[in-house]
C-alpha positions, -999 to +999 in steps of 0.1 A: -002-001+001+014+035-007+019+060+017-002+091+019+032+112+006+038+085-019+003+089-035+005+131-035+039+129-050+035+103-074+066+101-098+079+128-077+095+100-052+129+107-054+157+127-031+173+152-054+209+167-042+199+203-057+169+226-058+143+224-083+104+240-079+100+205-105+113+183-074+095+174-040+122+161-015+159+177-018+186+170+007+216+193+000+249+176+013+267+211+021+267+245+034+228+260+036+238+292+023+249+274-009+214+258-013+194+289-006+214+309-031+196+284-056+160+289-045+142+319-060+126+344-041+094+338-020+092+298-028+093+287+005+064+286+027+078+277+063+113+279+074+113+254+108+150+252+122+168+246+153+203+264+142+238+253+160+234+270+197+272+278+201+276+257+232+302+233+216+282+204+205+300+177+181+285+191+149+295+229+155+324+249+163+323+277+193+327+310+182+329+342+197+289+354+202+291+383+178+305+361+151+278+334+157+249+363+157+269+374+124+267+339+109+233+340+119+219+368+105+235+361+070+214+327+073+182+345+084+185+373+059+186+345+032+155+327+048+136+361+046+141+361+008+130+331-003+101+331+025+063+333+005+041+365+014+025+347+034+050+321+052+061+316+083+099+314+099+101+293+134+135+291+149+139+267+178+167+276+199+176+271+237+203+290+259+239+301+250+261+293+284+293+318+290+311+311+322+280+296+338+257+321+328+228+317+306+219+340+277+188+331+259+194+329+220+159+341+214+162+372+229+196+383+212+181+367+176+151+387+179+165+420+168+179+407+138+141+392+124+126+424+137+152+445+116+144+425+085+106+436+089+096+404+105+067+402+128+067+381+156+035+360+165+045+333+195+072+327+215+062+290+219+080+273+251+086+239+244+086+217+277+107+183+283+115+165+313+144+148+304+183+163+301+214+173+315+213+179+356+230+210+368+245+216+403+248+252+407+210+263+389+179+247+380+179+222+354+169+234+320+137+217+310+125+241+280+135+255+250+118+283+225+105+284+191+101+318+180+073+321+153+076+352+128+059+363+096+062+388+068+032+405+073-004+400+088-018+379+059-004+345+069-015+310+068-023+295+099-047+263+105-058+260+138-086+228+133-056+203+123-035+208+157-065+209+182-061+190+213-086+174+233-109+195+257-097+193+294-138+194+301-157+186+269-195+190+284-187+226+296-220+247+287-226+283+286-244+293+318-260+327+310-267+350+278-280+337+243-261+302+241-270+295+278-271+257+281-255+251+247-221+232+248-190+262+248-164+238+237-150+234+199-161+202+190-131+194+170-109+205+205-091+234+219-061+255+207-030+240+221-016+271+233+019+286+230+034+258+260+040+225+240+048+193+266+064+170+244+090+148+252+125+152+237+144+129+218+163+109+245+182+076+249+148+053+250+132+076+225+117+057+193+132+080+174+168+082+187+198+085+165+233+094+171+225+130+165+232+144+202+201+172+195+173+155+172+140+171+171+110+148+177+092+144+147+057+156+163+069+187+174+077+198+139+044+184+126+024+208+144+043+239+131+036+221+095+005+211+097-007+246+111+013+267+092+013+250+053-009+237+029-005+207+007+022+208-019+041+242-001+076+237+004+091+237+039+129+246+045+151+234+070+185+252+066+204+228+098+186+197+088+206+172+110+189+136+106+159+150+084+133+153+108+117+184+092+115+170+063+099+135+072+072+159+091+066+178+057+067+147+034+047+126+059+019+154+053+018+163+019+043+191+019+073+193-003+107+193+019+139+208+011+170+210+040+209+212+040+234+193+063+272+194+059+276+166+085+284+136+058+271+110+085+240+130+096+229+131+057+233+095+053+212+089+085+188+117+071+185+098+036+178+060+053+150+080+074+134+100+046+136+065+028+118+046+058+090+074+061+080+073+022+083+033+027+058+038+056+087+017+078+100+046+100+091+043+139+079+079+155+059+087+182+023+097+173+014+131+176-019+119+199+003+097+223-002+109+263+027+118+278+043+087+297+037+082+334+060+060+351+037+054+383+004+045+362+026+024+339+039+006+366+078+010+366+094-004+392+121+025+392+098+050+407+101+039+442+132+057+457+153+036+472+167+066+498+136+078+508+137+058+544+174+061+550+178+098+551+160+124+575+165+150+552+128+161+547+116+165+508+093+189+493+056+189+507+066+165+531+054+175+571+065+165+605+047+158+633+047+172+670+071+146+679+096+158+651+092+128+629+080+128+594+047+121+580+037+100+554+018+116+526 
């Protein structure tokens, strides 16, 4: 049975390595600026990416912050040039760390977008539960997606990304609609705080890339900010997640990646997606709860061996800890 993407693309089911408007899937094995110079003005509906954070990961060289921002501004300017008038740019970033102090990259990147005439629509907080454990500050458990458009007439499809209502039986209690259901039957707006598991060691999508997008994060952006057959670009493609999310929903995908082994992984994953064999976490899957799932590792071995009070614990009149 053909996948949805195969049905839409038909004979165009192939992965090209150079951009052409006649293609559907383009993976450029090289620098993103070289790729974007080959893309005509106002051709791309959605630019979605997670650029290097300049924190010394294996795929990046740590730069002076000013030089890093200069390089980012070059890429962003090209993205604006090739963006359609109704298009969107979604830039997903974390924090730059210098001498133990954090610098939110979305804050220092914002002026670059604003000076190019873009308008911010949302600062989306992506919350996850796993990551590095800090000793001298609270562990970071979120990153941000800053969403910009060229003007006020932009594509925004809310219905495909609605989520279940918390109280679907809620009704209006006064006014002309009193007694009628007040919730949208398709679900509610997901808001600007997204709780989506990040890709760590036990995630079904995990590859060798140290900072990998979960497919469901990009699916939400693709579905809401593009229409079928629109072009989606990721200048820093990594292992191909943005392109997978795009072609899964009948969009055309293009991306650039300079690390050869990531290009190979991306090619393999895109091929698996087209064949319908790629394993990913479904968008509508609830977040895993280890307690309700009966995980035996949830009983802390040290809980009865320490007199240190924990949050929410109380002491009785004798100074002993009470059971909660």
